[in-house]
C-alpha positions as CSV (number, residue, x, y, z in Angstrom):
1,M,3.0,28.5,-8.6
2,K,6.6,27.1,-9.2
3,Q,6.7,23.5,-7.8
4,T,10.0,23.0,-5.9
5,S,9.8,19.2,-5.2
6,P,7.9,16.2,-6.5
7,M,4.3,15.8,-5.6
8,E,3.5,13.9,-2.4
9,V,0.4,11.9,-1.6
10,G,-0.6,10.9,2.0
11,I,-2.3,7.5,2.6
12,P,-3.6,6.9,6.2
13,V,-3.0,3.1,6.9
14,I,-4.4,0.6,9.3
15,D,-1.4,-1.8,9.3
16,V,1.8,0.2,8.5
17,D,4.0,-2.9,8.4
18,K,1.8,-4.6,5.7
19,M,1.5,-1.5,3.7
20,Y,5.2,-0.7,3.9
21,A,6.1,-4.1,2.7
22,F,3.5,-3.9,-0.2
23,Y,4.7,-0.4,-1.4
24,T,8.5,-1.2,-1.0
25,E,8.4,-4.8,-2.2
26,V,5.8,-4.9,-4.9
27,L,5.9,-1.2,-6.2
28,S,9.6,-0.6,-5.6
29,C,9.3,2.4,-3.4
30,K,12.2,3.3,-1.3
31,E,11.9,4.8,2.2
32,T,13.6,8.3,2.3
33,R,12.7,9.2,5.9
34,R,10.2,8.7,8.7
35,A,9.1,10.8,11.7
36,D,6.8,10.7,14.6
37,I,4.5,13.7,14.2
38,A,3.7,15.2,17.5
39,V,0.2,15.6,18.8
40,E,0.3,19.3,18.9
41,L,1.4,19.5,15.3
42,S,-0.9,16.9,14.1
43,Q,-3.9,18.6,15.8
44,G,-2.9,22.1,14.5
45,L,-2.7,20.6,10.9
46,T,-5.9,18.6,11.5
47,T,-4.1,15.5,10.2
48,S,-4.6,13.4,13.4
49,A,-6.0,13.9,16.9
50,N,-3.3,12.0,18.5
51,G,-0.1,12.3,16.4
52,Y,1.2,9.7,14.0
53,L,4.0,7.9,12.3
54,N,4.8,9.4,8.8
55,I,6.9,7.3,6.5
56,W,8.0,8.9,3.2
57,L,8.4,6.4,0.3
58,Q,9.8,7.6,-3.0
59,T,8.5,5.9,-6.1
60,P,10.7,4.9,-8.9
61,G,9.4,7.9,-10.9
62,G,10.4,10.3,-8.1
63,E,7.0,11.1,-6.5
64,V,6.5,10.5,-2.8
65,I,3.9,8.5,-0.9
66,K,3.5,9.2,2.8
67,L,2.2,6.3,4.8
68,M,0.5,7.9,7.8
69,S,0.0,5.5,10.8
70,P,-2.0,7.1,13.6
71,P,-2.2,5.4,17.0
72,D,-6.0,4.9,16.5
73,A,-6.4,2.9,13.3
74,P,-8.4,4.8,10.6
75,S,-11.6,3.3,9.2
76,L,-11.5,1.5,6.0
77,N,-12.8,3.6,3.0
78,P,-13.8,1.1,0.3
79,A,-13.7,2.4,-3.3
80,P,-16.9,2.4,-5.1
81,E,-17.6,-0.2,-7.8
82,Q,-17.0,2.5,-10.5
83,L,-14.1,4.7,-9.6
84,S,-15.6,7.8,-11.2
85,M,-18.7,7.7,-8.8
86,R,-17.0,9.5,-5.9
87,T,-15.1,12.7,-5.7
88,G,-11.5,12.7,-4.4
89,I,-8.5,10.8,-5.5
90,A,-9.7,7.7,-7.4
91,Y,-6.4,5.9,-7.9
92,L,-2.6,6.2,-8.2
93,T,-1.0,5.2,-11.5
94,F,2.4,3.4,-11.7
95,Y,4.1,2.9,-15.0
96,C,6.0,-0.4,-15.3
97,S,7.9,-2.6,-17.7
98,D,6.6,-5.9,-16.3
99,L,2.9,-5.6,-15.7
100,A,2.3,-9.4,-15.4
101,A,5.0,-9.9,-12.8
102,T,4.1,-6.8,-10.8
103,L,0.4,-7.7,-10.7
104,A,1.3,-11.3,-9.7
105,A,3.5,-9.9,-6.8
106,A,0.7,-7.6,-5.7
107,E,-1.9,-10.3,-5.6
108,E,0.6,-12.5,-3.7
109,R,0.7,-9.6,-1.1
110,G,-3.1,-9.3,-0.8
111,A,-3.9,-7.0,-3.7
112,V,-7.3,-7.7,-5.4
113,L,-7.7,-7.2,-9.2
114,R,-10.5,-4.6,-9.9
115,S,-10.4,-4.7,-13.7
116,D,-11.1,-7.5,-16.1
117,R,-8.1,-9.7,-16.3
118,A,-8.8,-10.2,-20.1
119,L,-8.2,-6.4,-20.6
120,I,-4.5,-6.8,-19.6
121,G,-3.7,-7.8,-23.2
122,E,-1.0,-9.7,-24.8
123,D,2.6,-9.1,-24.2
124,Q,3.1,-7.7,-27.6
125,H,0.2,-5.1,-27.4
126,P,1.5,-1.6,-27.2
127,L,-0.6,-0.8,-24.1
128,R,-1.4,-3.0,-21.2
129,L,-3.1,-1.9,-18.0
130,C,-5.1,-3.1,-15.1
131,F,-6.6,-1.8,-11.8
132,F,-6.2,-3.4,-8.4
133,A,-6.8,-2.6,-4.8
134,D,-3.8,-2.7,-2.4
135,P,-4.2,-4.6,0.8
136,E,-6.2,-1.8,2.4
137,G,-8.4,-1.0,-0.6
138,N,-6.5,1.9,-2.2
139,I,-6.7,1.6,-6.0
140,I,-3.7,1.4,-8.1
141,E,-3.4,1.5,-11.9
142,L,-0.6,-0.4,-13.5
143,V,0.4,0.6,-17.1
144,E,2.9,-1.0,-19.3
145,L,3.8,0.7,-22.5
146,N,5.5,-1.4,-25.2
147,S,7.0,0.5,-28.1
């Protein structure tokens, strides 16, 4: 396969406005387009029984997150205590230059820290990282590399 565009990840959301604000304001994603996906298409693709709103958000690194908002809110799928204990996508990783500020902004918007805060490390440490759950429980890893 020869990939022709950046990878895209779809995230079904319960509260599209809250999740849109989180991903754009905290993680600096930018909306590139949005579309109402018709019932016939969503049923044929098996993405939703009743159509949905799809919002494409481009990450600062160029990947795309699609917020999928169906008319009937999806059920919350909480992450296991240990992320490796379930198959499927366990988390999304964002690399940043300001881990402490980004984590603080995330927590102000409803994120919940999943990793030990003490593991975040000192500013001068070459690698700092943490895991948190976004407002709907999707796990995000933040990584800051200092050279």
